[in-house]
Structure formats: C-alpha cells, structure tokens
N, C-alpha and C positions, 0 to 999 in steps of 0.2 A: 504494500499499500504506500503510495508516494506521501511524502511529508510536505505539508504546506508551510510556507515561510510567512510568518507574520512580521509586518514592519514594526519595529519597536520604536519607542520614544527616541527622539534625536538626542544625542549625548555630546557634550563638549569634548573635543579631542577625537571624535569618531566621524568618519566621513558622512556627509549629509548631501542633499541635492545641492549642487553648485559649489561644493567645497570637499576636496579630499582631506584637508587638514582639520575640519571641524572647529574652526574658529567660532568663538562665542556668538558673534553677530550672525554668522551664517546659520548656526544651529537655531538661534531665535528666529530668523527669517524663514527657515524651512518649517519650523513648528507652527509659526503664525500663518504660513502660506498653505497649510493643509485645509482641505474643505471643512467648513464650519467652525474652525478654530477661532477666528476673529469674531464671528457672530456670537460664540459663547461668551467671549470677553465683553462684547458690546451689550449683551443682555444682562450681564452681571455687574456692569460698570458702576451702578449706584450703591453697591454694597449689600443689598438685600439678598436673602437666600431664595433659591428657587428649587422646587421639586424637579425630579427627572421629567415628569410629564409636562410641567409648565415650561421647563427649558426646551423640551422637544417641540412644543407648540410654538414658542417664541422664535426658536431658530428654524422652524419650517423644515425639519429634517427627519430622517428615519431613525428608529431606535438603535439599530446596528451601528450606524456612523456616529451617532451621538455618544454611545457607550465607548467606542474606540477613542474618540477625541477626549472624553472625560478621563478615561484611563491614562492617556498620554499626558494630559495637563496635570493630573494628580501625581504621576510618576516623577515629574520634573518640578514638582512643588509650587505650581501656580494656581491650583484649584484644590478645594477641600470639600469634604462632605461631613456635615454635622447633622444632628437631629434638626429636621425641618428643611433640609436640602443642601444644595451646592452653593458655594460662594468662593470668591477669589481669596487667596491667601494674601498676607502682607506683600509677598514678592509679586504676586499677580496684580495687586493694586499698584505697586511701583511701576510695573510694566505698563499697565493701562495709563498711568499718569505720564509716562515717557512717550506715549503715543500721541498725546495732546499736540505737541509741536508738528508732528507729522500730519495730523488731521488739519491743523491750521495751514500748513504749507499746501496741502491738497486743495483746500478751499480756494486759496489764492491762485493756484495753478489752473483750477477750473475756470476762474474768471479771466485768466490771461488770454 
C-alpha cells in the first residue's frame, strides 16, 4: 500500500516554497500564502475566540482544509484552542499587527 505524504508545517531552516534555505521571512510567506491561512488570521484579528464551525463559516472553506490550516498554525505557535474556540496567540497577534503596514501599502498601491 503506497504511503501518502502529508505536507508538514513550514519550519525555519527547512526548505519551503521559494527557498531552499528556509529563511524566516520565506517560511512566514509560505505559511501565510497557503490557502485560507490569511483568512483565518483576518477572522480572528479582533481577539475574540471562534468555534470551529463559526470559523469555517466565516472563512467560507471546507472542514478538511480548515483542519489542516488550524493544525499548521497551532504547530508553529500562532493559533491556540481554549474552551470556547480558537484564537490567535500573542505571537499570532504580533504577526497580525506587523501586517498592518503591508495592508496600508496595498491600499495605496490600489489607488496608484
């Protein structure tokens, strides 16, 4: 029976999409570039917790994909699950805050 290879969470120092060296910025961009990853951050950006079903509905994605992304984001310490649902960790909130300038740039770029 053939073995299926599951793509694991990106790790600093390990090859990722676009980088053989696994530099931190490339690992972060690989992780955030995965389908639905940024949407999860967006939905949790205000700090409240969301249940799996609420997050699935808000992200407009299927449960399999959402489970995969949640697992990856938890493995790298950006998302946590507590009673009541999922929320960003302190590191996840730092990442979300760091995306603010990029968002501002994109709005200006849109108008250029």
